[in-house]
MIRO-217792 format. One record per residue (C-alpha): y, x, z. Coordinates in pm, whole numbers, m for minus. Example, Ala and Ser with C-alpha at 12.3 -4.5 7.8 and 13.67 -1.06 7.14 Angstrom:
2
{r {m450 1230 780}}
{r {m106 1367 714}}
//
This chain:
420
{r {8351 6019 14824}}
{r {8693 6181 14772}}
{r {8532 6519 14702}}
{r {8420 6390 14362}}
{r {8765 6269 14255}}
{r {9017 6467 14049}}
{r {9307 6651 14209}}
{r {9580 6403 14296}}
{r {9926 6459 14443}}
{r {9824 6227 14726}}
{r {9550 6472 14827}}
{r {9626 6777 15038}}
{r {9319 6992 14958}}
{r {9251 7131 14610}}
{r {8954 6961 14449}}
{r {8758 7051 14135}}
{r {8878 6915 13802}}
{r {8674 6654 13621}}
{r {8479 6755 13306}}
{r {8653 6722 12974}}
{r {8574 6428 12754}}
{r {8356 6490 12450}}
{r {8438 6430 12087}}
{r {8226 6316 11798}}
{r {8325 6523 11495}}
{r {8107 6333 11247}}
{r {8031 6471 10901}}
{r {7793 6758 10839}}
{r {7620 6901 11144}}
{r {7778 7236 11229}}
{r {7619 7491 11459}}
{r {7698 7817 11637}}
{r {7495 8115 11757}}
{r {7671 8369 11977}}
{r {7497 8706 12017}}
{r {7617 8983 12247}}
{r {7459 9328 12256}}
{r {7618 9455 12575}}
{r {7588 9821 12473}}
{r {7751 9757 12139}}
{r {7711 9973 11832}}
{r {7815 10335 11786}}
{r {8169 10287 11646}}
{r {8176 10581 11404}}
{r {7860 10452 11238}}
{r {7958 10083 11248}}
{r {8310 10038 11114}}
{r {8341 10043 10733}}
{r {8609 10225 10536}}
{r {8877 10031 10354}}
{r {8988 9671 10395}}
{r {8934 9344 10215}}
{r {8650 9272 9975}}
{r {8634 9629 9839}}
{r {8547 9795 10169}}
{r {8291 10075 10171}}
{r {7990 9981 10382}}
{r {7901 10192 10684}}
{r {7566 10343 10775}}
{r {7501 10074 11037}}
{r {7593 9785 10807}}
{r {7377 9905 10518}}
{r {7074 9684 10608}}
{r {7303 9379 10572}}
{r {7431 9455 10223}}
{r {7197 9208 10052}}
{r {7398 8943 10239}}
{r {7741 9099 10192}}
{r {7897 8773 10072}}
{r {7760 8591 10376}}
{r {7935 8783 10653}}
{r {8272 8928 10753}}
{r {8345 9242 10954}}
{r {8635 9273 11198}}
{r {8796 9585 11340}}
{r {9086 9607 11582}}
{r {8990 9292 11778}}
{r {8928 9240 12150}}
{r {8971 8997 12437}}
{r {9317 9045 12592}}
{r {9295 9171 12953}}
{r {8914 9165 12957}}
{r {8844 9506 13106}}
{r {8603 9654 13357}}
{r {8332 9797 13130}}
{r {7988 9644 13178}}
{r {8096 9331 13372}}
{r {8288 9225 13061}}
{r {7964 9107 12899}}
{r {7980 8789 13108}}
{r {8318 8721 12944}}
{r {8208 8771 12584}}
{r {8233 8397 12510}}
{r {8484 8307 12783}}
{r {8754 8576 12743}}
{r {8836 8536 13114}}
{r {9054 8831 13221}}
{r {8971 9113 13462}}
{r {8602 9042 13527}}
{r {8561 9338 13764}}
{r {8849 9237 13991}}
{r {8794 9103 14340}}
{r {8768 8726 14354}}
{r {8704 8697 13980}}
{r {8592 8351 13867}}
{r {8475 8299 13513}}
{r {8591 8018 13284}}
{r {8409 7795 13037}}
{r {8224 7968 12755}}
{r {8265 7873 12391}}
{r {7916 7725 12364}}
{r {7967 7505 12669}}
{r {8302 7387 12539}}
{r {8114 7279 12226}}
{r {7825 7132 12427}}
{r {8061 6913 12631}}
{r {8183 6755 12309}}
{r {7884 6737 12074}}
{r {7588 6812 12301}}
{r {7493 6445 12325}}
{r {7411 6447 11952}}
{r {7102 6665 12004}}
{r {6809 6681 12242}}
{r {6951 6990 12414}}
{r {7329 7013 12457}}
{r {7295 7392 12443}}
{r {7040 7672 12469}}
{r {7102 7988 12668}}
{r {6866 8270 12570}}
{r {6829 8629 12684}}
{r {6643 8954 12621}}
{r {6571 9174 12925}}
{r {6849 9001 13119}}
{r {6898 9083 13484}}
{r {6822 8737 13620}}
{r {7124 8572 13776}}
{r {7368 8852 13697}}
{r {7422 8825 13321}}
{r {7462 8535 13080}}
{r {7688 8433 12794}}
{r {7700 8068 12905}}
{r {7934 7948 13181}}
{r {8034 7599 13286}}
{r {8388 7468 13316}}
{r {8362 7538 13689}}
{r {8280 7905 13626}}
{r {7910 7871 13711}}
{r {7662 8092 13526}}
{r {7387 7921 13325}}
{r {7078 8145 13357}}
{r {6911 8270 13042}}
{r {6565 8171 12923}}
{r {6367 8492 12866}}
{r {6038 8361 12728}}
{r {6017 8256 12362}}
{r {5701 8059 12446}}
{r {5897 7845 12694}}
{r {6175 7781 12442}}
{r {5908 7677 12190}}
{r {5737 7450 12444}}
{r {6061 7272 12529}}
{r {6143 7214 12163}}
{r {5804 7097 12043}}
{r {5581 7005 12334}}
{r {5804 6862 12604}}
{r {5669 6779 12945}}
{r {5381 6576 13078}}
{r {5432 6200 13131}}
{r {5487 6277 13500}}
{r {5756 6536 13419}}
{r {5928 6298 13176}}
{r {5932 6021 13436}}
{r {6078 6262 13694}}
{r {6351 6366 13451}}
{r {6440 6002 13387}}
{r {6460 5936 13764}}
{r {6699 6229 13804}}
{r {6919 6089 13529}}
{r {6915 5743 13686}}
{r {7012 5890 14025}}
{r {7307 6066 13864}}
{r {7413 5740 13701}}
{r {7403 5553 14033}}
{r {7620 5819 14201}}
{r {7878 5789 13924}}
{r {7879 5409 13960}}
{r {7944 5438 14336}}
{r {8224 5689 14288}}
{r {8387 5471 14024}}
{r {8386 5168 14252}}
{r {8548 5347 14546}}
{r {8798 5522 14321}}
{r {8912 5181 14193}}
{r {9017 5081 14545}}
{r {9208 5406 14584}}
{r {9396 5359 14255}}
{r {9600 5066 14386}}
{r {9764 5290 14649}}
{r {9869 5578 14424}}
{r {10188 5674 14244}}
{r {10228 5664 13867}}
{r {10138 6030 13807}}
{r {9826 6008 14019}}
{r {9724 5686 13845}}
{r {9746 5867 13511}}
{r {9522 6143 13645}}
{r {9281 5886 13780}}
{r {9271 5715 13438}}
{r {9181 6051 13282}}
{r {8911 6089 13543}}
{r {8769 5745 13461}}
{r {8757 5845 13095}}
{r {8562 6161 13178}}
{r {8323 5972 13405}}
{r {8257 5713 13134}}
{r {8192 5995 12888}}
{r {7954 6164 13129}}
{r {7771 5834 13180}}
{r {7738 5803 12802}}
{r {7593 6155 12777}}
{r {7350 6079 13058}}
{r {7237 5764 12880}}
{r {7184 5965 12564}}
{r {6977 6216 12764}}
{r {6755 5932 12887}}
{r {6705 5819 12530}}
{r {6614 6171 12416}}
{r {6345 6185 12686}}
{r {6178 5886 12519}}
{r {6200 6017 12161}}
{r {5911 6216 12013}}
{r {5973 6583 11961}}
{r {5963 6745 11616}}
{r {5629 6866 11481}}
{r {5578 7241 11502}}
{r {5494 7410 11172}}
{r {5385 7734 11338}}
{r {5186 7829 11648}}
{r {5359 7902 11976}}
{r {5478 8263 12002}}
{r {5319 8517 12231}}
{r {5565 8662 12478}}
{r {5596 9042 12466}}
{r {5447 9185 12783}}
{r {5689 9470 12845}}
{r {6068 9520 12844}}
{r {6014 9818 12613}}
{r {5911 9569 12338}}
{r {6282 9499 12308}}
{r {6299 9463 11929}}
{r {6003 9223 11927}}
{r {6183 9012 12187}}
{r {6501 9008 11977}}
{r {6307 8906 11667}}
{r {6131 8622 11850}}
{r {6455 8491 12000}}
{r {6609 8489 11652}}
{r {6308 8288 11539}}
{r {6359 8042 11824}}
{r {6727 8002 11736}}
{r {6637 7934 11374}}
{r {6376 7674 11475}}
{r {6628 7516 11709}}
{r {6880 7474 11427}}
{r {6617 7375 11170}}
{r {6501 7087 11391}}
{r {6859 7009 11502}}
{r {6743 7046 11862}}
{r {7080 7194 11964}}
{r {7401 7301 11794}}
{r {7514 7563 12044}}
{r {7292 7863 12119}}
{r {7374 8190 12292}}
{r {7170 8508 12314}}
{r {7247 8790 12556}}
{r {7083 9118 12457}}
{r {7088 9299 12790}}
{r {7056 9652 12661}}
{r {7191 9785 12992}}
{r {6879 9652 13161}}
{r {6639 9788 12896}}
{r {6417 10096 12940}}
{r {6305 10335 12669}}
{r {6231 10094 12385}}
{r {5982 10068 12103}}
{r {6148 10056 11764}}
{r {5851 9983 11539}}
{r {5537 10020 11756}}
{r {5514 10382 11641}}
{r {5842 10528 11763}}
{r {5977 10494 12117}}
{r {6312 10625 12233}}
{r {6305 10927 12461}}
{r {6524 10764 12725}}
{r {6645 10427 12845}}
{r {6889 10241 12619}}
{r {7171 10268 12873}}
{r {7128 10643 12923}}
{r {7125 10696 12548}}
{r {7453 10506 12517}}
{r {7615 10773 12737}}
{r {7540 11026 12468}}
{r {7819 11274 12541}}
{r {7808 11364 12170}}
{r {7447 11479 12200}}
{r {7308 11493 11845}}
{r {6962 11390 11965}}
{r {7090 11084 12151}}
{r {7322 10981 11867}}
{r {7034 11001 11619}}
{r {6829 10765 11836}}
{r {7123 10528 11877}}
{r {7168 10526 11500}}
{r {6804 10418 11464}}
{r {6847 10149 11731}}
{r {7159 10014 11559}}
{r {6979 10012 11224}}
{r {6700 9803 11373}}
{r {6949 9558 11517}}
{r {7098 9511 11171}}
{r {6755 9478 11007}}
{r {6668 9197 11247}}
{r {7006 9031 11190}}
{r {6955 9060 10814}}
{r {6618 8887 10848}}
{r {6779 8607 11049}}
{r {7037 8554 10774}}
{r {6763 8551 10510}}
{r {6558 8299 10710}}
{r {6855 8067 10755}}
{r {6939 8092 10385}}
{r {6583 7993 10296}}
{r {6611 7655 10473}}
{r {6788 7369 10294}}
{r {6969 7082 10462}}
{r {7114 6812 10235}}
{r {7193 7059 9959}}
{r {7337 7329 10185}}
{r {7152 7622 10332}}
{r {7109 7633 10707}}
{r {7328 7944 10705}}
{r {7606 7738 10541}}
{r {7594 7511 10847}}
{r {7548 7784 11110}}
{r {7816 8022 11239}}
{r {7674 8348 11373}}
{r {7890 8571 11589}}
{r {7737 8913 11657}}
{r {7929 9156 11871}}
{r {7973 9325 12204}}
{r {8193 9340 12510}}
{r {8217 9719 12464}}
{r {8398 9896 12184}}
{r {8237 10222 12285}}
{r {7958 10224 12542}}
{r {7991 10600 12588}}
{r {8337 10553 12743}}
{r {8309 10188 12860}}
{r {8620 10081 12667}}
{r {8653 9710 12595}}
{r {8885 9737 12293}}
{r {8819 9757 11917}}
{r {8501 9555 11955}}
{r {8241 9580 11674}}
{r {8230 9225 11539}}
{r {8030 9054 11265}}
{r {8079 8690 11176}}
{r {7837 8524 10932}}
{r {7771 8189 10769}}
{r {7912 7859 10885}}
{r {8109 7755 10577}}
{r {8365 8035 10563}}
{r {8467 8266 10282}}
{r {8305 8598 10366}}
{r {8254 8940 10213}}
{r {8560 9111 10360}}
{r {8653 9369 10621}}
{r {8938 9222 10825}}
{r {9138 9515 10962}}
{r {9371 9476 11260}}
{r {9554 9729 11474}}
{r {9297 9941 11657}}
{r {9551 10034 11925}}
{r {9721 9698 11982}}
{r {9429 9471 11916}}
{r {9433 9123 11763}}
{r {9290 8848 11991}}
{r {8922 8785 11924}}
{r {8955 8439 12088}}
{r {9143 8337 11771}}
{r {8804 8346 11601}}
{r {8678 8103 11866}}
{r {8953 7859 11768}}
{r {8845 7884 11402}}
{r {8485 7820 11507}}
{r {8582 7512 11706}}
{r {8782 7378 11414}}
{r {8483 7437 11184}}
{r {8275 7234 11429}}
{r {8515 6948 11359}}
{r {8679 6965 11700}}
{r {9049 6929 11758}}
{r {9143 7267 11904}}
{r {9440 7495 11859}}
{r {9375 7719 12161}}
{r {9086 7870 12352}}
{r {9133 8109 12645}}
{r {9387 8378 12543}}
{r {9402 8284 12175}}
{r {9731 8268 11987}}
{r {9604 8047 11704}}
{r {9317 8054 11456}}
{r {9176 8375 11302}}
{r {9419 8518 11051}}
{r {9273 8578 10705}}
{r {8954 8378 10762}}
{r {8926 8075 10534}}
{r {8693 7776 10546}}
{r {8507 7664 10234}}
{r {8317 7345 10159}}
//
């Protein structure tokens, strides 16, 4: 049973750390949606001119201008030491350094950090979604132990889980699994108590911390059992039809945005991630009438080709149109006097600052909603970038969590103010 205990000085091998205890922030429900397009946005079309509230919108951002006061734009931000080109997409919400190095092990993602602390308040601690993701190789969600959480690719399955649940047999099986986990924790706790009497003061402190985390995990498991018994919300729309082909990329993005909105509207989860695996996408349909001449990835290596850049400009415009519709949909839903957008932080960005050259600096970043003062272009040094993980700290604080650091952050996001 020692393999389940925390690392103690009295132990020679190195064992895995226990999960962190959760927190109950209380107050208004706050939510987060992290979106990564792993081929980014063409930088010369994305970044606006000027700083502050009087910035001049760019071509790419034009579809969002009806919501200008609802989002902020950042330039000159990146994850310190997150390099390696395409593999950096797995670190978009973790900021773990050097993802292409040998022996790399990822760290906890922002959404899972949130889920550990407030996930028990909703039916699903988190939701991990994807569009055209290479199964098992890409995800935005990673556990504290550096384990990837696979993405759900089918909107119909997300809808089923939210509104339909499982059969009585499936529900009973889920409850048995939870009860088995509880019994294992009880056994570990009993044997660890005997060990505690033989340890030094420092190890006893660590063991006390471990007990706290085990008790918290037991509480979350009990909450999960209770959620299995509670009726699911009533669907107000029919189940979506899953697009049949990877080329229906934009339809998939739109449907996943719809699923995220329904998730937040029903308070089914407060932490959702969406990986847009553009690297793994073929030639794509933009509007059922126009299809790109080449695969998304090949287009991103445009080499200054006017034809390829024109198609990328159209792709980026569609991404912003869909994001604008998501903002409008969230603004149309009221929750206790606020709009759902007021309660929901949306981070839209990429692990690549320029897909043509695979650089991972000066990342195109949009941050919307969530109870912040928006409408500005926050300009940082495009050569010596400001840490994007500072935004993660601000997001955690907006969630009501006590946090002054996440990954390689140096504090909260400078210039970004909370309201309400």
